N, C-alpha and C positions, 0 to 999 in steps of 0.2 A: 132238834133245831139248835139247842144251846151248844152242842158239840161242834156244829158247823160254824157258829159264830166264834167260838173259842179258837177253832182252827184258823179262821180268817184273821182274827186279831193276832194270833201267833205269827202267821205269815207276814202280816203288815209290820209287826215289830222286828222280825228278822230282816226284812227288806230295809227298814229304817236304819238298823244297826249296820248292815252291809254298806249302805250309802254313806253313813257317817265315817266308817273305816276307810272307804275309798276316797273320801274328801281329805282325810288326814294324809293318805299316801300321795294324793295329787299335790297337796301343799308342799310336802317334803320333796317330791320330784321337781316341782317348779323352783324351789329354793336351790336345789342341787344343780339344776340346769343353768342357773345364773351364777355358778361358781361360789355359792354360799353354803357349801357342805361343811359341817364341822370336822375338824381333824380327829376329835375324840367323840364317840357317841356315848351318851349316858343312857344306860338301860332304864326303862320306865315300867313300873308296875301299874297298869291301868286301873286295877282295883283300888290301889292306894290313892291314885289321883282322884277317882270317883269319891272315895271317902273324904279326902281333903276338900273337894268341891262342896260336899254336903256340909262339912264343918263351917266353911266360909258362908254358905247359904244360911246357916243358923247364927251367923254373926261372930264366929270365932276366926282368928287368924286373917284379918282383912289384908294384911301385908302381901298375901299371895295374889292379890289383884294387881299388884304393882310390879312390873318387870324389873325395875331397879332394885327393889327390896328383895325380890326372889334371887336376883343375881348376887346381891351383897351377902345374903345368907349362904348361898351355894359356895361362892368363892371363899368366904370365911371358914366354912366347914371343910373345905379342901386344905386350907392352911392349918386348921386346928380340928382334926377329925373327931377328937374326943369331946368337942363342944367349945363354945365361946363363952367366956365369963367376962363381964364388963363390956367395954367397947368392942365393936367389930374391928378386926385388923385392917379391913379395907373400908375406907370412908365412902359414903354415898356420893360425895363430891368427886371421887375417882372414877365414877361410872357415867357413861353417856349412851343414850339410845341412838343407834345408827340406822335402824330400820324398825318400823312398827306398822303392822297391819292388824286387822281384827283377829287374825289367827297366829301370826308369827312376830317375833321380835328378835333383834340382835343388839346386844349391849357390849360396848367396848370398855375394857378395863385399863386404866392408866395408873398403875401402882407398882412400885418396886418390891412390894411384899408378896407378890405372886407371879408365877410364870404364865398364868392364864391371861390371854389378851382379848378374847371375845367369848361371849356366852350366847348360845342359841336357845330360844324359848318358844314354846307353842302353847296355845290354848287348846287342849285336847278334848275337853268335855263340852264346853260351850264357847263359841267364837263371837262373844260380844263382851261388853263392859262388865258383865257379871261372872265371866269365866276366869278361872285361876290360871296362872302361868306355870308351866312346868319346864325345867331345864332338860333339853334333849341332846345337848352337845356343847363342846367348847373347843377353842383353838389355844395353842400355847406359843410363846415366843421361841 
């Protein structure tokens, strides 16, 4: 009897995972259909994103809950790949959210310190206020 229950639980978990993955694809397709496909796609390591989400759930790195701060960090690391010491090269005042839903955000960058003009973000693990933002692409001038 316990093997049957385990099998049923496994099937349910797999179905939930497949549904979650199909939702991510659907969101991407919807954004792309509206002409909002990034010029440059950023590869995402889903295991790393899951680990980051767990860290935020434990109270660490709360900045990952804010699309502006995630964008500022991403763009700054594109300017200085070896790391940022002191102030970020791009100010948070140079960023503005042009679109935000529960699962997607687009942030415009208005700075002469970078060629990046737009950053595309998604909440890949959890699509609510507790989900972290992940950069999935960007546009350049």
